[in-house]
N, C-alpha and C positions, 0 to 999 in steps of 0.2 A: 318764581316759577314753580309750578306744581310738580310733585315727585314723579308722577306718571309721564309728564312732558319731558322732564329731565332724563328719565330712563329711555324714553323713545329716542331722544336726540343722541344719547350716549350709544345706544345700539345701532343707530344709523352710521355713526362714525367708526365703529369697531366691529367688523364682520365676525371676528372670532368670538367676541363677547355675545353677539347676537345669536350665533349658532349654539353657544354654550347655554345661553338663557333659554332658548327653545328646547334644548335637550333636557334641561333641569325641569322645565314645566311639564314635559312629556312624562318624566319619571314621577313627578308629583301627582299627575293625573292617574298613573297606575296605582300609586299608594292610596289616593282618595277612593278610587273605584275598587280597590283590592283585587285588581285584575292583572295577573302576570303574563297573560297571553302575548302582549306586545313586546315583552322583554327581549326575546332573541333579535327581533328587528331593531330594537332600540340599541342593543349592544353592537350590532353591525354598523349603525349610524355613528356610534361613538368611535369605532375603530377607523372609520374613513374620514374623520374630521381633520386628521393630520395635526391635531393638538396633542402633544406628548402626555399631558396630564390626563386627558380624557381617554387616550389609548391605554394608558396604564390602569385607569379605572375599569375599563372594559375587560382587560385581562384579569384583574383581581376578581371582578364579579363572576367571570366565567369559571374561575377556579373553584368557586363555592356557589355556583348558580342554584343548586338545590336549596340551600339555606336562604338565599335571597328570595327565591320564589315562595318559600314558606313564610318569610318575613312580610312579604307583600300580601299574601292571600289569607293569612290567619289574623285574628284579632288579638292574639296574645303577643306580648313583648316583655322584655326584661328591663324596661325603662326605670321602674321603681328601684329594682335591685342595683342597676348601674348608678343611680343617683345616691343610694346609700353607700355603695363602695367608694364613690368619689368623695362623699362626706368623710368617710373613715380615713381615706388616704390623706385628705387635707388636714384633718385633726392630727394624724400621726406626724405629718411634716411640721406642723406648727409646734407641736409639743416634743419634738425629737429630743430625747435625753433629759427632759425636764420633770417628768412625773411618771408614775406607774400606771398599770392597767386600770385600777379603779377610777382614776380621774379621767382617763381616756374614755372609758365606758360611760361615765356620767356625761361627758361632753357630747358623745355620739347620740345618746338618748335625748339630750336637749336639742341637738340639731334636727333629729327626726321629728320632734315636737314642733319645731319652727317650720319644717317643711309642710306639716299638716295644716298649720295655721295660715301659711302664705303659699298657696299652690302655684 
C-alpha cells in the first residue's frame, strides 16, 4: 500500500488525527507563504478542537504571539545556532568529567566541520 493511501485510510478512521493533520498543514502553509495573517483564526480553530494538546499549544502561542508572527514573516532564524548549541550539549554530556575544555573545544570544532560537510 502506498504511503498516501495509508495516510488517507488512517485519517478516515481517526477524526481527531484528521483535524490535527489539517491544522498542521494550515500552519505549514503559513510558514511557506511567510504570511501570519491567518494566525489568529488558526489559533481559534486550535482552541475549539477539544483536543487538550492543541488547546495547550494555542495558549502557548498566544502568550508569545508577537514572536511567532516574527518567526513566520521574517527569513531570519536561529536554526544554525540552535544546532551548534545542541552539538555542544551533546559533547558535554558524552565527555562529562572525562576531559578538560581543550578536548571539548576540539570535538565541537570537529562536529561543526562535519555539519558543514553533511547538510
